[in-house]
C-alpha positions as CSV (number, residue, x, y, z in Angstrom):
1,X,6.4,-49.0,-60.4
2,X,5.0,-47.6,-57.2
3,X,8.2,-48.3,-55.3
4,X,10.4,-46.5,-57.9
5,X,8.1,-43.4,-57.7
6,X,8.4,-43.4,-53.9
7,X,12.2,-43.8,-54.2
8,X,12.4,-40.8,-56.6
9,X,10.3,-38.7,-54.3
10,X,12.4,-39.6,-51.3
11,X,15.6,-38.7,-53.2
12,X,14.1,-35.4,-54.4
13,X,12.9,-34.4,-50.9
14,X,16.3,-35.5,-49.4
15,X,18.1,-33.4,-52.0
16,X,16.0,-30.3,-51.2
17,X,16.6,-30.8,-47.5
18,X,20.4,-31.1,-48.2
19,X,20.4,-27.9,-50.2
20,X,18.4,-26.1,-47.5
21,X,20.8,-27.3,-44.9
22,X,23.8,-26.2,-46.9
23,X,22.2,-22.8,-47.4
24,X,21.5,-22.3,-43.7
25,X,25.0,-23.5,-42.8
26,X,26.5,-21.0,-45.2
27,X,24.5,-18.2,-43.7
28,X,25.4,-19.2,-40.2
29,X,29.1,-19.5,-41.1
30,X,29.1,-16.0,-42.6
31,X,27.3,-14.6,-39.6
32,X,29.8,-16.1,-37.3
33,X,32.8,-15.0,-39.2
34,X,32.1,-11.2,-38.8
35,X,34.2,-8.5,-40.3
36,X,37.5,-9.9,-39.0
37,X,39.2,-12.9,-37.3
38,X,40.9,-11.0,-34.4
39,X,39.8,-8.5,-31.9
40,X,42.1,-5.9,-33.3
41,X,40.7,-6.3,-36.8
42,X,37.2,-6.0,-35.4
43,X,38.0,-2.8,-33.6
44,X,39.6,-1.2,-36.6
45,X,36.7,-2.2,-38.8
46,X,34.2,-0.7,-36.3
47,X,36.1,2.6,-36.0
48,X,36.4,2.9,-39.7
49,X,32.8,2.2,-40.5
50,X,30.7,3.5,-37.6
51,X,28.5,6.6,-38.0
52,X,29.6,7.9,-34.6
53,X,32.1,10.8,-35.3
54,X,34.8,10.2,-32.7
55,X,36.0,6.7,-33.4
56,X,36.6,7.6,-37.1
57,X,39.1,10.3,-36.2
58,X,41.0,7.8,-34.0
59,X,41.8,5.7,-37.1
60,X,42.3,8.4,-39.7
61,X,44.5,11.0,-37.8
62,X,48.1,11.0,-36.9
63,X,49.5,9.8,-33.6
64,X,49.0,13.0,-31.6
65,X,45.5,13.6,-32.9
66,X,44.7,10.0,-32.3
67,X,45.5,10.4,-28.6
68,X,43.5,13.7,-28.5
69,X,40.5,12.1,-30.2
70,X,40.7,9.1,-28.0
71,X,40.6,11.2,-24.8
72,X,37.7,13.3,-26.2
73,X,35.7,10.3,-27.3
74,X,36.3,8.6,-23.9
75,X,35.3,11.8,-22.0
76,X,32.1,12.4,-24.0
77,X,31.1,8.7,-23.7
78,X,31.4,9.1,-20.0
79,X,29.3,12.2,-20.0
80,X,26.6,10.4,-22.1
81,X,26.5,7.5,-19.7
82,X,26.3,9.8,-16.7
83,X,23.4,11.8,-18.2
84,X,21.7,8.6,-19.2
85,X,21.9,7.3,-15.6
86,X,20.3,10.5,-14.3
87,X,17.4,10.4,-16.8
88,X,16.8,6.7,-16.1
89,X,16.9,7.3,-12.4
90,X,14.4,10.2,-12.7
91,X,12.1,8.0,-14.8
92,X,12.2,5.1,-12.3
93,X,11.2,7.5,-9.5
94,X,7.7,7.3,-11.0
95,X,6.9,11.0,-10.3
96,X,3.5,12.4,-11.0
97,X,2.1,15.7,-12.0
98,X,-1.2,17.0,-10.8
99,X,-3.7,18.6,-13.1
100,X,-6.8,20.5,-12.1
101,X,-9.8,20.7,-14.4
102,X,-13.3,22.2,-13.8
103,X,-16.4,20.6,-15.2
104,X,-20.1,21.4,-15.2
105,X,-22.9,18.8,-15.1
106,X,-25.9,17.6,-13.1
107,X,-24.6,15.7,-10.2
108,X,-26.0,13.1,-7.8
109,X,-26.9,14.4,-4.4
110,X,-24.4,13.1,-1.7
111,X,-25.4,10.6,0.9
112,X,-26.2,12.4,4.2
113,X,-25.8,10.7,7.6
114,X,-27.3,12.2,10.7
115,X,-26.9,11.1,14.3
116,X,-27.8,12.3,17.7
117,X,-24.9,13.5,19.9
118,X,-26.1,11.1,22.6
119,X,-26.0,7.4,21.6
120,X,-28.7,6.3,23.9
121,X,-31.8,7.5,25.7
122,X,-31.0,7.7,29.4
123,X,-34.4,6.4,30.3
124,X,-33.7,3.1,28.5
125,X,-30.1,2.5,29.7
126,X,-30.4,3.8,33.3
127,X,-30.7,0.3,34.6
128,X,-27.4,-0.7,33.0
129,X,-25.6,2.4,34.2
130,X,-27.1,2.6,37.7
131,X,-24.0,1.4,39.7
132,X,-21.6,3.3,37.4
133,X,-23.6,6.5,37.8
134,X,-23.6,6.1,41.6
135,X,-19.9,5.5,41.6
136,X,-19.4,8.5,39.3
137,X,-21.2,10.8,41.7
138,X,-19.0,9.6,44.5
139,X,-15.9,10.2,42.5
140,X,-17.0,13.8,41.7
141,X,-17.8,14.3,45.4
142,X,-14.3,13.2,46.3
143,X,-12.7,15.4,43.7
144,X,-14.8,18.5,44.6
145,X,-15.1,18.0,48.4
146,X,-12.1,16.2,49.8
147,X,-12.8,17.4,53.3
148,X,-16.0,15.3,53.4
149,X,-15.8,11.8,54.9
150,X,-16.2,9.0,52.2
151,X,-16.9,6.2,54.6
152,X,-20.7,6.4,54.4
153,X,-20.6,7.3,50.7
154,X,-18.6,4.2,49.7
155,X,-20.6,1.7,51.7
156,X,-23.3,1.5,49.0
157,X,-20.9,1.6,46.1
158,X,-20.2,-1.4,43.8
159,X,-16.4,-1.2,44.0
160,X,-15.9,-4.2,41.7
161,X,-16.1,-1.8,38.8
162,X,-13.7,0.6,40.6
163,X,-10.9,-2.0,41.3
164,X,-10.3,-2.7,37.6
165,X,-9.4,0.9,36.6
166,X,-9.5,3.3,39.5
167,X,-8.9,7.0,39.4
168,X,-6.1,8.3,41.7
169,X,-4.6,11.5,42.9
170,X,-1.0,12.1,42.1
171,X,0.8,14.7,44.4
172,X,3.8,16.0,42.5
173,X,5.1,18.5,45.0
174,X,8.2,16.5,45.0
175,X,8.7,15.5,41.3
176,X,11.4,12.9,42.1
177,X,9.0,11.1,44.6
178,X,5.4,11.6,43.5
179,X,2.8,10.3,45.9
180,X,-0.3,8.3,44.7
181,X,-3.6,8.3,46.5
182,X,-6.7,6.2,45.7
183,X,-9.8,8.4,45.8
184,X,-11.6,5.9,48.1
185,X,-8.7,5.2,50.5
186,X,-7.5,7.2,53.4
187,X,-3.9,6.2,53.2
188,X,-1.3,7.0,50.5
189,X,0.8,4.5,48.7
190,X,3.7,5.5,46.6
191,X,7.2,6.5,47.6
192,X,7.7,5.1,51.1
193,X,10.2,7.8,52.0
194,X,7.9,10.7,51.1
195,X,4.4,9.4,52.2
196,X,2.6,12.1,54.1
197,X,0.5,11.5,57.1
198,X,-2.7,9.5,56.7
199,X,-5.8,11.6,56.0
200,X,-3.9,14.5,54.4
201,X,-6.4,16.3,52.2
202,X,-5.8,16.3,48.4
203,X,-8.0,17.7,45.7
204,X,-8.0,18.2,42.0
205,X,-6.7,21.7,42.6
206,X,-3.6,20.5,44.5
207,X,-3.1,17.1,42.8
208,X,-3.4,15.7,39.4
209,X,-6.1,13.2,38.6
210,X,-4.9,10.1,36.7
211,X,-6.2,6.7,35.7
212,X,-4.4,3.6,37.0
213,X,-4.3,0.7,34.5
214,X,-3.0,-2.6,35.7
215,X,-2.4,-6.1,34.3
216,X,-1.3,-9.5,35.6
217,X,-3.4,-9.2,38.8
218,X,-2.1,-5.7,39.6
219,X,1.6,-6.6,39.3
220,X,2.2,-4.3,36.3
221,X,0.5,-0.8,36.5
222,X,0.8,2.4,34.5
223,X,-0.8,5.8,35.0
224,X,-2.5,7.8,32.4
225,X,-2.3,11.5,33.4
226,X,-4.7,14.3,32.5
227,X,-4.3,18.0,32.7
228,X,-7.9,18.4,33.9
229,X,-10.1,16.4,36.1
230,X,-13.0,16.9,33.6
231,X,-11.0,14.9,31.0
232,X,-10.1,12.3,33.5
233,X,-13.6,11.5,34.7
234,X,-15.0,11.6,31.2
235,X,-12.4,9.2,29.9
236,X,-12.9,6.9,32.9
237,X,-16.7,6.9,32.6
238,X,-16.5,6.2,28.8
239,X,-14.1,3.3,29.4
240,X,-16.4,1.8,32.1
241,X,-19.5,2.3,29.9
242,X,-17.7,0.5,27.0
243,X,-17.2,-2.5,29.2
244,X,-21.0,-2.5,30.0
245,X,-22.3,-2.0,26.5
246,X,-19.9,-4.6,25.0
247,X,-21.8,-7.3,26.9
248,X,-25.2,-6.2,25.5
249,X,-26.6,-7.7,22.3
250,X,-26.7,-5.4,19.3
251,X,-30.5,-5.7,19.0
252,X,-30.9,-4.3,22.5
253,X,-28.5,-1.5,21.9
254,X,-30.5,-0.4,18.8
255,X,-33.7,-0.4,20.9
256,X,-32.1,1.9,23.5
257,X,-31.2,4.5,20.9
258,X,-33.3,7.3,19.4
259,X,-35.8,6.0,16.8
260,X,-36.1,7.7,13.5
261,X,-39.7,8.8,13.9
262,X,-38.7,10.7,17.0
263,X,-35.4,12.2,15.6
264,X,-36.7,13.3,12.2
265,X,-39.6,15.7,12.5
266,X,-39.8,17.1,9.0
267,X,-38.0,16.3,5.6
268,X,-38.1,17.9,2.2
269,X,-35.9,17.2,-0.8
270,X,-36.3,19.8,-3.5
271,X,-40.0,20.0,-4.0
272,X,-40.7,16.4,-2.9
273,X,-41.7,15.6,0.7
274,X,-39.9,12.8,2.5
275,X,-39.9,11.3,6.0
276,X,-38.0,8.9,8.2
277,X,-38.8,6.0,6.0
278,X,-36.5,7.4,3.3
279,X,-33.6,7.0,5.6
280,X,-31.5,3.8,6.1
281,X,-30.7,3.0,9.7
282,X,-27.3,2.0,10.9
283,X,-25.9,1.5,14.4
284,X,-22.8,3.4,15.2
285,X,-21.0,2.6,18.6
286,X,-20.2,6.2,19.3
287,X,-23.5,7.8,18.3
288,X,-26.0,5.0,18.5
289,X,-28.7,4.9,15.9
290,X,-27.7,6.9,12.8
291,X,-29.8,7.4,9.6
292,X,-28.5,7.8,6.1
293,X,-30.4,9.6,3.3
294,X,-29.7,8.7,-0.3
295,X,-27.2,5.9,0.5
296,X,-27.9,4.2,-2.8
297,X,-27.9,0.7,-1.4
298,X,-31.3,-0.4,-2.6
299,X,-32.3,2.4,-4.9
300,X,-30.6,4.6,-7.5
301,X,-28.9,7.8,-6.1
302,X,-31.1,10.9,-6.3
303,X,-29.9,13.7,-8.6
304,X,-30.0,17.3,-7.7
305,X,-32.2,19.3,-10.1
306,X,-30.4,22.6,-9.7
307,X,-28.0,24.3,-7.3
308,X,-29.4,26.4,-4.4
309,X,-31.2,25.9,-1.1
310,X,-34.6,25.3,-2.7
311,X,-33.3,22.2,-4.5
312,X,-31.5,20.7,-1.6
313,X,-32.4,18.7,1.5
314,X,-34.2,20.4,4.4
315,X,-34.5,18.7,7.8
316,X,-36.0,19.5,11.2
317,X,-34.6,17.3,13.9
318,X,-35.4,16.8,17.6
319,X,-32.4,15.9,19.6
320,X,-34.3,15.1,22.8
321,X,-31.7,16.7,25.0
322,X,-33.6,16.1,28.2
323,X,-33.0,12.4,27.8
324,X,-29.2,12.5,27.3
325,X,-27.0,10.3,29.3
326,X,-25.5,12.8,31.8
327,X,-22.0,11.5,32.2
328,X,-21.5,9.9,28.8
329,X,-22.5,12.8,26.5
330,X,-21.4,16.4,27.2
331,X,-22.2,17.8,23.8
332,X,-25.8,18.6,22.6
333,X,-26.7,18.7,18.9
334,X,-26.7,16.7,15.7
335,X,-23.7,15.0,14.2
336,X,-23.8,14.9,10.4
337,X,-21.6,13.9,7.5
338,X,-21.7,14.0,3.7
339,X,-20.2,11.1,1.8
340,X,-20.4,9.0,-1.4
341,X,-23.1,6.5,-2.0
342,X,-22.3,3.0,-0.7
343,X,-19.5,4.2,1.5
344,X,-19.4,3.7,5.3
345,X,-19.8,6.9,7.3
346,X,-16.9,7.5,9.7
347,X,-18.9,10.2,11.3
348,X,-16.8,10.6,14.4
349,X,-13.7,11.4,12.4
350,X,-15.1,13.2,9.4
351,X,-18.5,14.6,10.6
352,X,-19.5,18.0,11.9
353,X,-21.9,19.2,14.6
354,X,-25.0,21.3,14.1
355,X,-26.1,23.3,17.1
356,X,-29.5,23.0,18.8
357,X,-31.7,26.1,18.4
358,X,-30.0,27.0,15.2
359,X,-30.6,26.8,11.4
360,X,-27.5,25.4,9.8
361,X,-27.0,25.9,6.1
362,X,-24.4,23.8,4.3
363,X,-23.3,24.7,0.8
364,X,-21.5,21.8,-1.0
365,X,-18.8,21.8,-3.6
366,X,-17.5,18.6,-5.1
367,X,-13.8,17.6,-5.6
368,X,-13.0,14.3,-7.5
369,X,-9.6,12.8,-6.9
370,X,-8.1,10.4,-9.4
371,X,-4.8,8.9,-8.5
372,X,-2.5,7.2,-11.0
373,X,-2.0,3.9,-9.2
374,X,1.0,1.5,-9.3
375,X,3.8,2.2,-9.7
376,X,3.3,5.9,-9.4
377,X,1.4,5.9,-6.1
378,X,0.3,3.4,-3.4
379,X,-3.4,3.3,-4.1
380,X,-6.0,0.6,-4.6
381,X,-9.1,0.4,-6.6
382,X,-11.2,-1.9,-4.5
383,X,-9.0,-3.0,-1.6
384,X,-8.4,-6.5,-2.9
385,X,-4.6,-6.0,-2.9
386,X,-4.6,-4.8,0.8
387,X,-3.3,-7.4,3.2
388,X,-5.8,-6.3,5.9
389,X,-9.2,-7.9,6.3
390,X,-11.9,-5.2,5.8
391,X,-14.2,-5.7,8.8
392,X,-16.6,-3.1,7.4
393,X,-17.3,-5.3,4.3
394,X,-20.3,-6.8,6.2
395,X,-22.1,-3.4,5.5
396,X,-21.6,-4.0,1.7
397,X,-19.7,-0.7,1.5
398,X,-16.8,0.3,-0.7
399,X,-13.2,0.3,0.4
400,X,-11.8,3.4,2.2
401,X,-8.5,4.0,4.0
402,X,-10.4,4.8,7.2
403,X,-12.0,1.3,7.2
404,X,-8.6,-0.3,6.6
405,X,-6.9,1.6,9.5
406,X,-9.7,0.7,11.9
407,X,-9.7,-2.9,10.8
408,X,-6.0,-3.1,11.2
409,X,-6.3,-1.7,14.8
410,X,-8.9,-4.3,15.6
411,X,-6.7,-7.0,14.2
412,X,-3.8,-5.8,16.5
413,X,-6.2,-5.6,19.4
414,X,-7.3,-9.2,19.0
415,X,-3.8,-10.4,18.6
416,X,-2.3,-8.5,21.6
417,X,-5.3,-8.4,24.0
418,X,-7.2,-11.5,23.0
419,X,-10.5,-9.6,22.4
420,X,-11.9,-6.8,20.2
421,X,-12.8,-3.3,21.1
422,X,-16.4,-2.3,21.2
423,X,-16.0,0.6,18.8
424,X,-15.0,-1.6,15.8
425,X,-16.6,-4.5,14.0
426,X,-15.6,-8.0,15.1
427,X,-14.3,-10.9,13.0
428,X,-16.0,-14.2,13.2
429,X,-15.8,-16.2,16.4
430,X,-14.3,-13.3,18.5
431,X,-15.6,-11.5,21.5
432,X,-15.7,-7.9,22.6
433,X,-13.5,-6.9,25.6
434,X,-15.0,-6.8,29.1
435,X,-13.7,-6.9,32.6
436,X,-15.2,-10.3,33.5
437,X,-13.6,-12.4,30.7
438,X,-10.6,-10.1,29.9
439,X,-9.6,-8.3,33.1
440,X,-6.4,-6.9,31.6
441,X,-8.0,-5.5,28.4
442,X,-8.0,-1.8,29.5
443,X,-4.2,-1.8,30.2
444,X,-3.6,-3.6,26.9
445,X,-5.8,-1.2,24.9
446,X,-4.2,1.9,26.4
447,X,-0.7,0.6,25.5
448,X,-1.8,-0.3,22.0
449,X,-3.6,3.1,21.5
450,X,-0.4,5.1,22.1
451,X,1.9,2.6,20.3
452,X,3.8,4.3,17.4
453,X,4.8,0.9,16.0
454,X,1.1,-0.1,15.6
455,X,0.3,3.1,13.9
456,X,3.1,2.9,11.4
457,X,2.4,-0.8,10.7
458,X,-1.3,0.0,9.8
459,X,-0.4,3.1,7.8
460,X,2.2,1.2,5.8
461,X,-0.2,-1.7,5.2
462,X,-3.3,0.4,4.2
463,X,-3.6,2.2,0.9
464,X,-5.6,5.1,-0.3
465,X,-8.4,4.7,-2.8
466,X,-7.5,5.5,-6.4
467,X,-10.8,7.3,-7.0
468,X,-12.3,9.4,-4.3
469,X,-14.9,12.1,-4.0
470,X,-14.7,14.8,-1.4
471,X,-17.4,17.3,-0.4
472,X,-16.2,20.7,0.6
473,X,-18.7,22.4,2.9
474,X,-19.5,26.1,3.5
475,X,-21.4,26.4,6.8
476,X,-23.5,29.3,8.0
477,X,-25.8,29.5,11.0
478,X,-28.7,31.6,12.3
479,X,-31.0,31.4,15.3
480,X,-34.1,29.3,14.6
481,X,-36.9,29.7,15.3
482,X,-37.0,33.4,16.1
483,X,-38.7,34.7,19.2
484,X,-41.6,36.0,17.1
485,X,-42.3,32.6,15.5
486,X,-41.1,30.3,18.2
487,X,-44.6,29.7,19.7
488,X,-46.5,28.7,16.6
489,X,-43.7,26.6,15.2
490,X,-43.3,24.5,18.3
491,X,-47.1,24.2,18.6
492,X,-47.3,22.8,15.0
493,X,-44.4,20.4,15.5
494,X,-45.7,19.1,18.8
495,X,-49.1,18.5,17.3
496,X,-47.6,16.6,14.3
497,X,-45.3,14.4,16.4
498,X,-47.2,13.9,19.7
499,X,-50.8,14.8,18.7
500,X,-50.7,17.2,21.7
501,X,-52.1,20.7,21.9
502,X,-49.4,21.5,24.4
503,X,-45.8,22.4,23.4
504,X,-43.7,19.3,23.9
505,X,-40.6,20.7,22.1
506,X,-38.1,23.3,23.1
507,X,-35.3,25.3,21.6
508,X,-32.7,23.2,23.4
509,X,-33.4,20.2,21.2
510,X,-34.5,21.5,17.8
511,X,-32.1,21.6,14.9
512,X,-32.8,22.8,11.3
513,X,-30.6,21.8,8.4
514,X,-30.3,23.0,4.8
515,X,-28.0,21.0,2.6
516,X,-27.6,22.0,-1.0
517,X,-25.1,22.4,-3.9
518,X,-23.7,25.8,-4.2
519,X,-23.1,25.3,-7.9
520,X,-22.8,22.4,-10.4
521,X,-19.2,23.1,-11.1
522,X,-17.0,20.3,-9.9
523,X,-13.2,20.1,-9.8
524,X,-11.3,17.0,-10.9
525,X,-7.8,16.6,-9.5
526,X,-6.0,14.0,-11.6
527,X,-2.6,12.6,-11.4
528,X,-0.6,11.8,-14.6
529,X,2.9,10.5,-15.2
530,X,5.4,13.4,-15.0
531,X,8.0,11.4,-17.0
532,X,6.7,8.9,-19.6
533,X,8.7,6.6,-22.0
534,X,8.5,9.2,-24.8
535,X,10.2,11.7,-22.4
536,X,12.9,9.2,-21.5
537,X,13.7,8.2,-25.1
538,X,13.8,11.8,-26.3
539,X,16.2,12.8,-23.6
540,X,18.4,9.8,-24.1
541,X,18.6,10.4,-27.8
542,X,19.2,14.1,-27.3
543,X,22.2,13.6,-25.0
544,X,23.7,10.9,-27.3
545,X,23.3,13.1,-30.4
546,X,24.6,16.2,-28.7
547,X,27.8,14.8,-27.2
548,X,28.7,12.1,-29.8
549,X,26.6,12.8,-32.9
550,X,25.0,9.4,-32.7
551,X,21.6,7.8,-33.2
552,X,19.8,4.6,-32.7
553,X,21.6,3.0,-35.7
554,X,24.9,3.7,-33.9
555,X,23.7,1.8,-30.9
556,X,22.7,-1.1,-33.2
557,X,26.2,-1.0,-34.8
558,X,27.7,-1.2,-31.3
559,X,25.4,-4.2,-30.5
560,X,26.6,-5.9,-33.7
561,X,30.2,-5.5,-32.7
562,X,29.5,-7.0,-29.3
563,X,27.9,-10.0,-31.0
564,X,31.0,-10.3,-33.2
565,X,33.2,-10.2,-30.2
566,X,31.3,-13.0,-28.7
567,X,31.5,-15.2,-31.8
568,X,35.2,-14.6,-32.2
569,X,35.7,-15.6,-28.6
570,X,33.6,-18.8,-29.2
571,X,35.7,-19.7,-32.3
572,X,38.9,-19.2,-30.5
573,X,37.7,-21.4,-27.6
574,X,36.6,-24.1,-30.1
575,X,40.0,-24.0,-31.8
576,X,41.7,-24.2,-28.4
577,X,39.7,-27.2,-27.5
578,X,40.5,-28.9,-30.8
579,X,44.3,-28.3,-30.3
580,X,44.0,-29.8,-26.8
581,X,42.3,-32.9,-28.2
582,X,45.0,-33.3,-30.9
583,X,47.8,-33.1,-28.3
584,X,46.0,-35.7,-26.2
585,X,45.7,-38.0,-29.3
586,X,49.4,-37.7,-30.1
587,X,50.3,-38.6,-26.5
588,X,48.9,-42.1,-27.0
589,X,51.9,-43.2,-29.1
590,X,55.2,-44.2,-27.4
591,X,57.4,-42.8,-30.1
592,X,56.9,-40.4,-33.0
593,X,53.6,-40.6,-34.9
594,X,53.3,-43.2,-37.7
595,X,54.0,-42.2,-41.3
596,X,51.3,-42.1,-44.0
597,X,52.6,-45.3,-45.5
598,X,52.2,-47.1,-42.2
599,X,48.7,-45.8,-41.8
600,X,47.7,-47.0,-45.3
601,X,49.3,-50.4,-44.8
602,X,47.5,-50.8,-41.5
603,X,44.1,-50.1,-43.2
604,X,44.7,-52.5,-46.1
605,X,46.8,-55.3,-44.5
606,X,45.4,-56.6,-41.3
607,X,48.5,-58.6,-40.5
608,X,50.8,-55.5,-40.8
609,X,52.6,-54.6,-37.6
610,X,54.7,-51.4,-37.5
611,X,58.2,-51.5,-36.2
612,X,58.3,-51.0,-32.4
613,X,60.0,-47.9,-31.4
614,X,63.2,-48.4,-29.5
615,X,63.5,-46.4,-26.3
616,X,65.5,-43.4,-26.8
617,X,65.8,-39.9,-25.8
618,X,64.9,-38.4,-29.2
619,X,63.5,-39.1,-32.6
620,X,66.9,-39.3,-34.2
621,X,67.9,-42.5,-32.5
622,X,64.6,-44.0,-33.6
623,X,65.3,-43.2,-37.3
624,X,68.8,-44.7,-37.2
625,X,67.6,-48.0,-35.9
626,X,64.7,-48.2,-38.4
627,X,65.0,-50.8,-41.2
628,X,65.4,-49.6,-44.8
629,X,62.1,-49.4,-46.7
630,X,61.0,-52.2,-48.9
631,X,61.0,-51.4,-52.6
632,X,57.6,-51.3,-54.2
633,X,54.8,-49.0,-55.4
634,X,54.7,-45.8,-53.2
635,X,51.4,-45.1,-51.5
636,X,49.0,-42.5,-53.0
637,X,49.2,-38.9,-52.0
638,X,46.3,-38.3,-49.6
639,X,45.8,-34.6,-49.3
640,X,43.0,-35.1,-46.7
641,X,45.5,-36.4,-44.2
642,X,47.7,-33.3,-44.4
643,X,47.5,-30.6,-41.7
644,X,46.4,-27.3,-43.1
645,X,45.9,-23.8,-41.5
646,X,42.6,-22.9,-40.0
647,X,41.8,-20.1,-42.5
648,X,42.4,-22.5,-45.5
649,X,40.0,-25.0,-44.0
650,X,37.3,-22.3,-43.6
651,X,37.8,-21.1,-47.2
652,X,37.4,-24.7,-48.5
653,X,34.3,-25.1,-46.4
654,X,32.8,-22.1,-48.0
655,X,33.5,-23.4,-51.5
656,X,31.9,-26.7,-50.7
657,X,28.8,-25.0,-49.3
658,X,28.5,-22.9,-52.5
């Protein structure tokens, strides 16, 4: 009983599967057939049924109008394709449009970085720079007084510093054969044919001062020229000081800079008092100890209550100009910069100076930049997709293109010169350049500094930040303190800092700063796509409809015709393959193919052997030599063995599927 039920269920499921298979085969067969069996029939059907106007006229009109409409249709189709190409190319250019909007809200006060123009106190670095300063004085004496004898002056000099990168005079009276003279040598060396007599005087007024940079033990040398001896000696001294400071641990460098309690005399933010403890210290190689107010690293950023000077930051600074390093710093004052919270202050490139003896007022306006990003612009959100290691990430700051460019330069410096420059952070397990371990570093650094290929490589690798905030400053200055109030102000400040009844401050070192929002209006400069997908589709459809009167349905019809073309091609290839197989099957017989009676007899009588075909040039000879047929019952008429046309077979298959 159970077996019969299972059998019935199996038969029922098998029948349903068979009906489903027949239905799917029928649908697939009708899909493959298409509107015609030949390419010509398909084209005629398309032109007669499409909604596009031109092809219909090609079918319906007379011979002359057919030709005219064919040319017009071909021309307008070409115009549509050309216009489409232009619109698609414009869209793929990823152009942007910039919009400017103005908003109003309470804003966070920017981070303020202040530094002294002198990176170190001369009283604390004098022991490191003693030999260099003595050599510098001798160089200035040689430049300013060439008639004086240098024999006694050079005996006490440490010329080991000098031999690495000396300064030279270049006499260019004969441009084709310039003569080079070392400042501490009495003989010239240069062009042998034009060397003047030994001891010939030369000074900065008659000769140019240049820096000689050599590598490979002096075998390869280049000269860096300067238009003024002031620039030459300043660059030379800075290069030598960099070599010295690069060998000093960072903790000692910080101790040699200006402490916050000496630099910051008074602080007021809005109505709240502040002091040097509200500033975050950071060491900058160019400016020594710098201090950042409202950096936002450990605490929330401070908001500004209202615009105006009374709601901003007020500072009184003492630059201590009397303790400046004489040959390293030629500028007196404070260096300051406004920037976003948690961003590294590149104060050398983006900062401004505030003069000593002046009150500097800085009104601030805010611009917010919002770039579109890939593929519209080459910008990055956090620098994770930039192939350059950010060496400033150790400060826990956000990404900026300045950090990327300087990290890229340090990477090239390490790869080309074998050491890192003192002005930039170091990667792990690397050393700063110095004359003792890397004697050729100055020559390598100078070549890399002017290398255009290095600049282009770094600019190409680095990306701008997608979101950026810029602070536009309006600066005004006035003398401070005035002559009438100078005495009592300096008395009070000296008493507060040094607990002295005497005046220990002077106008030469005092700087007053007022930093405030001019207004709470801020500008947002935002990029948006100039050509979006809606713009592209509307223009493509407009051109197609204007030139050919078509729509999206016409494109679908065209796609359908292409599919029918493919199916007809497949059917023809299948038919060709079948005919080739049939010809190969016929080639297996030596003579003509067997008759139907012989095939039937071969299937029913296993001992039946057909007559062997006699060799002959044609089938006629074979029939003449064939034995007469044996009388008997004729074989049945098997229609399935007859050859029928392809269209008849397909019609029968449809009837069976139905």
